[in-house]
C-alpha positions in Angstrom: 114.9 132.8 184.8 114.7 129.1 183.5 111.6 127.4 181.8 110.4 124.4 183.1 108.2 122.1 181.1 105.9 118.6 182.4 105.8 116.4 179.6 103.1 113.4 180.4 103.6 110.4 177.5 100.6 108.7 176.1 98.1 108.1 179.1 95.3 106.1 176.8 92.1 106.9 179.3 89.9 103.5 178.6 86.1 104.0 179.0 82.9 101.6 178.0 84.6 99.3 176.0 86.6 98.3 178.8 83.2 97.9 181.1 81.2 96.1 178.5 84.2 93.3 178.2 85.0 93.0 181.8 81.7 94.7 183.9 83.2 94.3 187.6 86.9 94.4 187.0 86.8 96.9 184.2 84.9 99.5 186.3 87.9 98.7 189.2 90.7 99.2 186.7 89.1 102.2 185.4 88.8 104.1 188.8 92.5 102.6 189.8 94.1 103.9 186.6 92.1 107.1 187.0 93.6 107.9 190.4 96.8 106.5 189.3 97.3 109.0 186.7 95.5 111.8 188.5 98.5 111.0 191.2 101.6 111.3 188.4 100.0 114.5 187.3 99.1 116.3 190.8 102.4 115.2 192.7 104.6 116.1 190.0 103.0 119.4 188.8 103.3 120.3 192.9 106.7 119.0 193.3 108.3 121.0 190.3 106.1 123.5 189.7 106.4 124.0 185.6 105.5 126.8 183.2 104.2 124.4 180.8 102.0 120.9 181.3 102.3 119.5 177.9 100.5 115.8 177.1 102.1 114.2 174.6 99.3 112.6 172.5 97.0 109.4 172.7 94.9 111.1 175.6 92.6 108.2 175.2 92.5 104.9 173.9 90.3 105.3 170.5 88.7 108.5 168.7 85.9 105.7 167.8 83.5 106.6 170.6 80.3 108.1 170.9 80.0 111.9 171.6 78.5 111.1 175.5 81.5 109.2 176.4 84.1 111.4 174.7 82.7 114.1 176.5 82.9 112.0 180.0 86.5 111.1 179.1 87.2 114.9 178.8 85.8 115.8 182.6 87.9 112.4 183.6 91.1 113.7 181.7 91.2 117.3 183.4 90.4 116.2 186.6 93.5 113.4 186.1 96.1 116.1 184.6 94.6 118.7 187.6 93.1 121.1 185.1 89.8 123.3 185.6 86.6 121.9 184.2 82.8 122.1 185.4 83.4 119.2 187.5 87.1 119.8 189.5 86.3 123.7 190.3 89.4 126.2 190.3 92.5 124.5 190.7 95.7 126.2 192.5 99.3 126.7 189.8 100.1 129.2 186.9 101.0 126.8 184.6 99.8 126.7 180.9 98.5 123.2 179.4 99.2 122.2 176.1 97.9 119.2 174.4 99.2 117.3 171.3 96.9 115.2 169.2 98.2 111.6 169.0 96.8 108.3 166.4 93.9 107.3 169.2 92.7 111.1 169.2 92.1 111.7 165.7 93.5 108.7 163.9 96.4 108.1 161.2 96.4 109.9 157.7 94.2 107.2 156.3 91.4 107.5 159.2 91.3 111.1 159.8 87.7 112.3 159.9 86.5 116.0 160.0 83.9 115.0 162.9 87.3 113.6 165.0 89.5 116.7 164.2 86.6 119.3 164.9 85.7 117.9 168.3 89.5 117.6 169.1 90.3 121.2 168.1 87.0 122.5 169.9 88.4 120.8 173.4 92.1 121.0 173.4 93.1 123.4 170.9 94.6 123.8 167.6 96.7 120.5 166.2 99.0 122.9 165.4 100.9 125.9 167.0 103.6 127.8 168.4 104.7 130.3 171.2 107.6 132.2 172.4 109.1 132.2 176.1 111.8 134.4 177.5 114.5 132.4 179.0 116.9 135.0 181.1 116.3 138.0 178.5 116.6 135.5 175.2 114.0 133.8 173.7 113.1 130.3 172.8 110.1 129.3 170.1 108.3 126.5 170.9 106.2 124.5 168.2 103.5 122.1 167.8 103.4 119.8 165.2 100.3 117.6 163.9 102.5 115.1 163.0 99.1 112.8 162.1 98.8 114.3 159.0 102.2 115.3 157.8 102.6 112.0 155.7 99.9 111.1 153.1 96.9 111.9 154.6 93.4 110.9 153.0 91.7 114.4 153.7 94.0 116.6 151.7 92.8 119.7 153.2 94.4 118.5 157.1 97.6 117.6 155.4 97.7 120.9 153.9 97.2 123.0 156.9 99.6 121.0 158.6 102.5 121.8 155.8 101.6 125.5 156.0 102.3 125.6 159.5 105.7 123.8 159.0 106.5 126.3 156.3 105.4 129.2 158.2 108.0 128.3 161.0 110.8 127.3 158.0 110.4 131.3 157.1 110.7 132.4 161.2 113.7 130.1 161.1 115.3 131.7 157.6 114.5 135.3 159.3 115.7 134.4 162.8 118.0 131.4 163.0 119.5 132.7 166.2 116.5 131.7 168.2 116.4 128.6 168.9 113.5 126.1 168.4 112.2 122.9 170.6 109.7 121.2 168.6 106.8 118.9 169.9 105.7 115.7 167.9 103.6 113.0 168.5 105.4 110.9 166.5 108.8 110.7 166.5 111.5 111.3 163.9 112.6 108.7 161.9 115.3 106.1 163.2 117.3 103.3 161.8 116.3 99.6 163.5 117.5 99.3 166.8 118.0 103.2 168.1 115.0 102.6 170.0 112.3 100.2 170.7 110.3 101.0 168.0 110.9 99.9 164.3 111.1 102.1 161.4 107.6 100.6 160.0 104.9 102.5 158.0 101.9 100.6 156.7 99.8 102.4 153.8 96.2 101.4 152.7 94.9 103.1 149.3 98.3 104.8 149.2 97.5 106.7 152.7 99.1 106.3 156.5 97.5 103.5 158.2 100.1 103.0 161.0 103.4 104.5 161.8 106.1 104.1 164.3 108.0 106.9 163.3 107.8 109.9 160.4 108.7 109.2 157.3 112.1 109.4 156.1 111.2 112.3 153.5 109.4 113.9 156.4 112.4 113.7 158.9 115.0 115.2 156.7 112.6 118.3 156.0 112.3 119.1 159.4 115.9 118.4 160.4 117.2 120.1 157.7 114.7 123.0 157.0 113.7 123.6 161.2 116.9 122.7 162.8 115.3 122.1 165.9 117.5 122.0 169.1 115.3 119.6 170.8 112.5 117.5 169.4 110.0 116.4 172.3 108.3 113.2 171.0 105.8 110.7 172.4 104.3 107.2 170.6 106.7 104.8 171.5 105.9 103.9 175.3 108.9 103.0 175.9 110.5 106.2 175.7 114.0 106.9 173.5 116.8 108.9 173.6 118.6 110.1 170.1 121.1 112.2 168.5 120.5 113.4 164.7 123.5 115.1 163.1 122.9 116.6 159.6 125.3 118.1 156.5 124.0 121.1 154.7 124.7 119.4 151.3 125.7 116.7 149.2 128.9 117.0 146.4 126.8 116.0 143.3 123.7 117.6 142.9 120.6 115.0 142.8 118.4 115.5 139.5 114.5 116.0 140.3 112.8 114.3 137.3 112.8 116.5 134.1 111.7 119.5 135.5 115.3 120.7 135.8 115.2 121.1 139.6 118.0 119.0 141.6 118.8 118.7 145.1 122.4 120.0 146.2 121.6 121.9 149.7 119.3 121.9 152.4 117.9 125.4 150.8 117.0 123.3 147.8 114.8 120.7 150.3 113.3 123.5 152.2 111.9 125.1 148.7 110.0 121.9 147.8 106.1 121.6 148.5 104.9 118.3 150.6 103.4 117.3 146.9 106.9 117.4 145.7 108.3 115.5 148.6 106.0 112.8 147.8 106.8 113.0 144.0 110.6 113.0 144.6 110.7 110.4 147.4 113.5 108.0 146.3 115.5 111.2 145.8 114.8 112.8 148.5 116.0 109.9 150.5 118.8 109.3 148.6 119.5 112.7 149.7 118.5 112.0 153.3 121.2 109.3 153.0 124.1 111.5 152.6 123.7 114.5 154.7 121.5 112.9 158.0 123.7 110.8 159.8 121.3 107.9 161.1 119.9 108.3 164.7 121.7 106.9 167.3 121.7 106.6 171.3 124.3 108.4 173.5 125.7 107.4 177.2 127.4 109.1 179.9 130.8 109.6 177.8 128.9 112.2 176.1 129.4 113.3 172.8 129.2 117.0 170.8 128.3 115.2 167.4 124.7 116.4 167.1 122.5 119.1 165.4 119.0 117.8 166.9 118.2 115.7 170.2 115.3 113.7 170.2 113.6 112.5 173.9 110.8 110.4 173.4 108.9 110.7 176.5 108.1 107.3 178.0 104.4 106.7 178.4 102.7 107.8 182.1 100.7 104.2 181.9 100.9 102.2 184.4 102.9 99.2 182.8 105.7 101.5 181.7 106.2 102.8 185.3 104.0 105.5 185.4 106.9 108.2 183.8 106.4 111.9 183.8 109.6 114.1 182.2 110.9 117.2 183.5 112.4 119.5 180.9 114.5 122.6 181.9 115.7 125.5 179.6 118.2 127.8 181.2 121.5 129.9 180.5 124.5 128.5 180.6 126.8 130.0 183.3 130.0 128.9 181.3 129.3 129.4 178.2 131.8 131.1 175.9 131.8 131.7 172.2 135.8 129.5 172.0 134.1 126.6 173.6 132.5 123.4 172.0 129.0 125.0 170.6 127.3 121.5 171.5 127.6 118.8 174.2 125.4 116.1 175.3 125.3 113.1 177.5 122.9 110.5 179.1 122.7 109.4 182.6 120.3 106.3 182.4 117.2 108.1 181.1 118.2 111.4 182.0 119.5 113.9 179.4 122.3 116.8 180.0 123.0 119.1 176.9 124.5 122.4 176.3 124.2 124.4 173.1 124.7 127.9 171.8 124.8 129.7 175.4 122.0 127.2 177.0 121.9 124.2 179.3 119.4 121.7 178.7 117.9 119.1 181.4 115.8 116.3 180.7 114.6 113.9 184.1 112.6 111.0 184.1 110.6 110.4 187.0 108.4 107.2 187.9 105.7 106.4 190.3 106.4 102.7 190.0 104.8 99.8 188.1 101.2 99.9 188.7 100.8 96.2 189.2 103.2 96.5 192.4 100.8 99.4 193.6 97.8 97.3 193.4 99.4 94.4 195.5 100.4 96.8 197.8 97.0 98.4 198.2 95.4 95.0 198.2 98.1 94.0 201.0 97.3 97.3 203.5 93.0 96.6 202.6 93.7 93.2 204.0 95.8 93.9 206.9 93.7 96.8 207.9 90.5 95.5 207.3 90.0 91.7 206.7 92.7 90.5 209.5 91.0 92.2 212.4 87.7 91.1 211.2 88.8 87.2 211.1 90.6 87.9 214.5 87.3 89.4 216.0 85.2 86.5 214.7 87.6 83.8 216.5 87.4 85.6 219.9 
């Protein structure tokens, strides 16, 4: 049978800081936004009946909040996302929830703290995780990356853990390359300027990542070459995006790596490197990526078969971005033949249809509507239902 995932991007639930800035309006905004986001989760879960519900990161608006407020926001989020906890009792449905850590949940590499990591994992599970799902007798592998610590991180233990997980995945992919991989990452893969709304910007403080729109070119090249995912599903860029990545297996002339006698000629050479070596030989690896990774590009209704990995950045569920949710379906193709093109993809607006190696993939974006328009309608209803009749009674 088919597999369906509901994806929700960057809800960024606010709290006490907003109330302290705007006491009355802040309370109203929090109440309205909670009901607004709850309607997005609840209605799309009821309508599409997914097997998995994935929040793509940035559950909260900031990680620098007190313990008491953190747990208040957890209860609010679990009510918003239609999950069971001590305050909302039992809920219907047999879907499984997964959560991805974002920069507003645990911070970028420069600011990652054990306290923030521990309270996140205690409440939302591991930063990196994987699972298998059966689709019409065959298997897909799903993996969530801790993208916040893949690039330069002050607390080295978290970067080591993130890369150990990636290298385990690489070994599994080498052993069973026939099992398609769907990869989740809060931070999208590197893309050239103009491919999406976000720009390829990374800022460092004390040589650690202080801010990034995309993963670094070296990390992105490693993931594309060594994991070869069919799909990457990401968050972070609130506007959403669709892109096709294409890679070549090697270069015609080997690229030397320092004086150690190592060189880069093929993907297997890249995949044998440690993350410390990715840092050390950044310039050489970026040159390898320049020669082997075609700059990511969008695609349209005309379609394309020039891709190895498709990436969809899930538009934010926040009201100013239309209250979006992504619906991702995978099923066996009824028209697959080994002699037919192995890969094909086309975009219809913000929806994606793709086929690869006997499977069909479909991504749909559904939107509740801009929160300002909904607020105007709500106020209009209140005025028409209560205020106008009251004025009429006073005039009689």
